[in-house]
C-alpha positions in Angstrom: -2.5 16.5 -4.0 -5.8 16.4 -2.2 -8.4 13.6 -2.5 -11.8 15.1 -3.3 -14.0 12.1 -4.3 -14.1 8.4 -4.8 -16.6 6.9 -7.3 -17.2 3.2 -7.5 -19.4 1.0 -9.6 -19.9 -2.8 -9.4 -16.7 -2.8 -7.3 -16.3 -5.2 -4.3 -19.1 -4.2 -1.8 -20.8 -1.8 -4.2 -23.1 -3.5 -6.7 -24.2 -0.2 -8.2 -22.7 3.3 -8.5 -21.7 5.2 -5.4 -20.1 8.7 -5.3 -18.4 9.5 -2.0 -17.4 13.2 -1.7 -14.6 13.8 0.8 -14.2 17.2 2.4 -12.0 18.5 5.1 -8.4 17.9 6.1 -9.1 14.6 7.8 -11.8 12.1 6.7 -13.1 9.4 9.0 -15.0 6.4 7.6 -17.4 5.0 10.1 -20.1 2.4 9.7 -21.4 -1.1 10.5 -19.7 -4.2 9.2 -20.5 -4.8 5.5 -21.3 -1.1 4.7 -18.3 -0.8 2.3 -15.6 1.0 4.3 -12.9 -1.5 3.2 -14.2 -1.6 -0.4 -13.9 2.2 -0.6 -10.2 2.2 0.6 -9.5 -0.7 -1.8 -11.1 1.3 -4.6 -8.8 4.2 -3.9 -5.8 1.9 -3.9 -6.8 -0.1 -7.0 -7.6 3.1 -9.0 -4.2 4.6 -8.3 -1.9 1.6 -8.1 -3.6 -1.2 -10.0 -3.3 -3.5 -7.0 -4.5 -3.8 -3.4 -2.0 -4.3 -0.6 -4.3 -6.6 1.3 -4.2 -9.0 -1.6 -0.4 -8.7 -1.9 0.0 -9.5 1.9 -2.7 -12.2 2.0 -1.6 -15.7 3.2 -4.7 -17.2 1.5 -4.4 -15.9 -2.0 -7.0 -18.4 -3.4 -9.8 -15.8 -3.0 -7.8 -13.3 -5.1 -7.4 -15.4 -8.3 -7.6 -13.4 -11.6 -9.4 -10.0 -11.6 -12.9 -11.3 -11.0 -12.7 -10.8 -7.2 -12.7 -7.0 -7.9 -16.2 -7.2 -9.3 -19.2 -7.1 -7.0 -21.0 -10.5 -7.0 -24.3 -8.6 -6.7 -23.8 -6.3 -9.7 -26.0 -6.5 -12.7 -24.2 -8.2 -15.6 -24.4 -5.2 -17.9 -22.9 -2.7 -15.4 -19.2 -1.8 -15.9 -16.8 -2.3 -13.0 -14.6 0.7 -12.2 -13.1 2.8 -9.4 -12.5 6.6 -10.0 -10.6 9.0 -7.8 -10.8 12.8 -8.1 -7.7 14.6 -6.9 -7.0 18.4 -6.8 -3.7 20.3 -6.8 -3.4 24.1 -6.9 -7.0 24.4 -8.2 -6.6 21.8 -10.9 -8.7 18.7 -10.8 -7.5 15.3 -12.0 -9.7 12.3 -12.5 -8.0 8.8 -12.4 -10.2 5.9 -13.4 -9.4 2.2 -13.5 -11.9 0.0 -15.3 -12.0 -3.8 -15.2 -11.6 -5.1 -18.8 -11.6 -8.8 -19.2 -8.8 -10.3 -17.2 -7.0 -6.9 -17.0 -7.6 -3.3 -16.4 -7.7 0.0 -18.3 -6.4 3.2 -16.8 -7.4 6.7 -17.8 -6.1 10.0 -16.3 -8.2 13.0 -17.2 -10.0 10.9 -19.8 -6.8 9.9 -21.7 -5.3 6.3 -21.6 -2.3 6.0 -19.3 0.0 3.3 -18.1 0.2 4.6 -14.6 -0.3 7.7 -12.5 3.2 9.0 -13.0 1.7 11.4 -15.6 0.4 13.3 -12.5 3.9 13.3 -10.9 2.9 10.6 -8.5 5.7 8.0 -7.9 4.1 4.6 -7.5 7.3 2.9 -6.5 7.5 5.1 -3.4 3.8 4.7 -2.5 3.2 4.2 1.2 0.1 2.1 1.6 -0.4 1.2 5.3 -3.9 -0.2 4.8 -5.0 -2.9 7.2 -8.2 -4.9 7.0 -10.0 -6.0 10.2 -8.6 -9.6 10.0 -5.1 -8.2 9.6 -5.4 -6.1 12.7 -6.6 -9.1 14.7 -3.7 -11.2 13.3 -1.3 -8.5 14.2 -2.6 -8.3 17.8 -2.5 -12.1 18.2 1.0 -12.6 16.7 4.3 -13.3 18.5 6.8 -10.4 18.9 9.1 -11.4 16.0 6.1 -12.0 13.7 4.6 -8.7 14.8 7.8 -6.8 13.9 7.9 -8.5 10.5 4.2 -7.6 9.8 4.7 -4.0 11.0 7.8 -3.7 8.9 5.9 -4.9 5.8 3.0 -2.5 6.5 5.2 0.5 7.2 7.7 -0.2 4.5 10.6 -0.9 6.9 11.7 -4.1 5.1 14.6 -2.3 3.4 15.7 -0.9 6.8 15.8 -4.4 8.2 18.0 -5.6 5.4 20.4 -2.7 5.9 20.5 -3.4 9.6 21.4 -7.1 9.1 24.1 -6.1 6.6 25.6 -3.6 9.1 25.5 -6.3 11.8 27.3 -8.8 9.6 30.0 -6.1 8.7 30.5 -5.4 12.4 30.9 -9.1 13.2 33.3 -9.5 10.3 35.4 -6.5 11.3 35.5 -7.8 14.9 37.3 -10.9 13.6 39.7 -9.0 11.4 43.2 -9.0 12.9 44.1 -5.6 11.4 41.1 -4.1 13.1 42.0 -5.7 16.5 45.6 -4.3 16.2 44.3 -0.8 15.3 41.9 -0.9 18.3 44.8 -1.9 20.6 46.9 1.0 19.3 44.0 3.5 19.8 43.4 2.2 23.4 47.2 2.5 24.3 47.3 6.0 22.8 44.2 7.0 24.7 45.7 5.8 28.0 48.9 7.8 27.4 47.0 11.0 26.9 
C-alpha cells in the first residue's frame, strides 16, 4: 500500500485542520522546530495502530496519561480531534480515520466502524515502527554501548532475536557440560585423526 495523504485536526501540534498530500516514492519532512513534523508522523502511527511508539518507549510516561495528550492544547473546544490516513493499493483508495472519543478512540476504515486495520490486510502485530523523536536520537547518541544496543534492538524490533541468542548460548553452555557430549566429541576427534 502507498501512503497518499495525512489529515489531522486538533491533533498534537495541529490546533486546526491540516491536509498533507504526499507524492513520490520518497517523502522528506523538513521544517523548523515546532512546525509539526513529529506530530504528523505520530498522527500516521496513531491512525493505523492506535498507539504511538514514542509513548510506549518513554521513560517519563507522566506526560502521556489518558488520551488527552493527543489533543492539541490550542484547539477550539468544539473542534473534533482526529487523524486520517489515505492509502492506495492497485488503484483503490482506503481512508483510515481514528477519532478521539472521550477517554478512548473510534476507528473507521472507508467510513465503516472497525476494530483495527486488519480489514485492509495490514498485520498490526508485525508492524515495524522505527520512529524516533529528537530527544530519543540524542539519548541514543549519549548512551553507553550496552544501553545503545538495547535501544536499537527495541527500535528495530530485534528484542526477539536477543532472546533467541541468549537461549542458544545457554544451550551451548549446557551441552558443553554434558558428559555424553564430551565423550562424543572425543570419539569424533579420534576418528578424524585416524582418517
